[in-house]
C-alpha positions as CSV (number, residue, x, y, z in Angstrom):
1,M,0.2,-0.2,0.1
2,T,1.2,3.1,-0.8
3,E,0.5,6.4,0.9
4,N,-0.3,9.8,0.0
5,P,3.0,11.4,0.9
6,K,1.0,14.8,1.2
7,N,-1.1,12.9,4.0
8,K,2.3,12.9,6.0
9,S,4.3,15.1,8.4
10,A,8.0,16.3,8.7
11,S,8.4,13.3,11.0
12,G,7.2,10.4,8.6
13,E,3.5,10.5,10.4
14,T,0.5,10.7,8.5
15,E,-2.6,12.6,9.8
16,F,-4.1,10.1,10.6
17,S,-1.9,8.9,13.2
18,L,-1.4,12.1,14.5
19,Q,-5.0,11.9,15.3
20,V,-5.2,9.0,16.7
21,G,-2.2,10.2,19.3
22,E,-3.9,13.2,20.4
23,K,-7.2,12.0,21.2
24,A,-5.1,8.9,23.4
25,A,-3.4,11.6,25.1
26,R,-6.4,13.8,26.0
27,K,-8.0,10.3,26.8
28,I,-5.2,9.5,29.4
29,E,-4.7,12.8,30.9
30,A,-9.0,13.2,31.4
31,Q,-8.2,9.7,33.5
32,R,-5.8,11.3,35.6
33,H,-8.7,14.0,36.2
34,V,-11.2,11.8,37.8
35,T,-10.3,11.6,41.3
36,Q,-9.8,15.2,40.9
37,T,-13.0,16.3,38.7
38,V,-15.0,14.0,41.5
39,W,-13.1,15.7,44.4
40,S,-13.7,19.1,43.2
41,G,-17.6,18.5,42.6
42,L,-18.4,17.5,46.3
43,G,-16.2,20.8,47.0
44,M,-18.3,23.1,44.5
45,M,-21.6,21.2,46.3
46,G,-20.4,22.3,49.8
47,L,-19.2,25.9,48.3
48,V,-22.6,26.4,47.1
49,G,-24.7,25.5,50.1
50,W,-22.8,27.6,52.3
51,S,-22.2,30.4,50.2
52,V,-26.1,30.5,50.0
53,A,-26.8,29.3,53.5
54,L,-24.3,31.8,55.3
55,P,-25.5,35.0,53.8
56,T,-28.9,33.7,55.1
57,L,-28.5,33.1,58.4
58,L,-26.1,36.5,59.2
59,G,-29.7,38.2,57.6
60,A,-31.8,36.4,59.9
61,A,-29.3,36.9,63.1
62,L,-28.6,40.8,62.7
63,G,-32.6,40.8,61.6
64,I,-33.0,39.1,65.6
65,W,-31.4,41.9,67.1
66,L,-32.6,44.6,65.6
67,D,-35.8,43.6,66.6
68,Q,-34.7,43.2,69.4
69,H,-33.1,46.6,69.9
70,Y,-35.3,48.8,67.6
71,P,-38.7,47.3,67.2
72,G,-40.8,48.4,64.7
73,G,-44.0,47.9,62.4
74,R,-42.0,46.0,60.5
75,S,-39.6,43.3,60.3
76,W,-36.2,43.6,60.1
77,T,-35.6,39.4,60.6
78,L,-37.7,38.9,57.5
79,M,-36.5,41.5,55.5
80,L,-32.5,40.5,55.8
81,L,-33.5,36.9,55.9
82,A,-34.7,37.7,52.3
83,L,-32.2,39.8,51.7
84,G,-29.3,37.4,52.6
85,L,-31.2,34.7,50.5
86,G,-31.1,36.5,47.3
87,L,-27.2,37.1,47.8
88,G,-26.5,34.5,49.0
89,C,-28.3,32.5,45.4
90,F,-26.6,35.3,43.3
91,N,-23.3,34.4,44.9
92,A,-24.1,30.8,44.4
93,W,-24.6,31.7,40.4
94,H,-21.7,33.4,40.1
95,W,-19.1,30.6,41.4
96,V,-21.2,28.3,39.7
97,A,-21.0,30.3,36.2
98,K,-17.1,30.1,36.9
99,E,-16.8,27.0,37.4
100,D,-18.8,26.1,34.5
101,R,-16.9,28.5,32.6
102,E,-13.4,26.6,33.4
103,I,-14.6,23.8,32.7
104,H,-15.2,24.5,29.1
105,E,-12.8,26.3,28.1
106,P,-10.7,23.4,27.6
107,E,-13.3,22.1,25.3
108,E,-13.1,25.1,23.4
109,K,-9.3,25.1,22.5
110,D,-9.3,21.6,21.5
111,N,-11.9,21.7,19.1
112,E,-10.2,24.7,17.4
């Protein structure tokens, strides 16, 4: 079988063998990072949970303190609880979007 000289690189490898080599290298790299991906996924779940829970609890605590020291017609607890929840959800969305960009960035570079 004769090969087309246009499909050979400078080192004598064919275009097909280069593609196979690249795919094999990506597969090996992906297998190395499986455990890292699992742990980073668990860490991300914890980060998202705490990024919502902490501002919500801090808002509720501050609201309780304000209600005890400065009583009024409106509930500071309810308002600051809702504000903390909204802030926490925004914070969680920010972190998830950032991680999503980092995950898909290498895929976009490989497709170029």
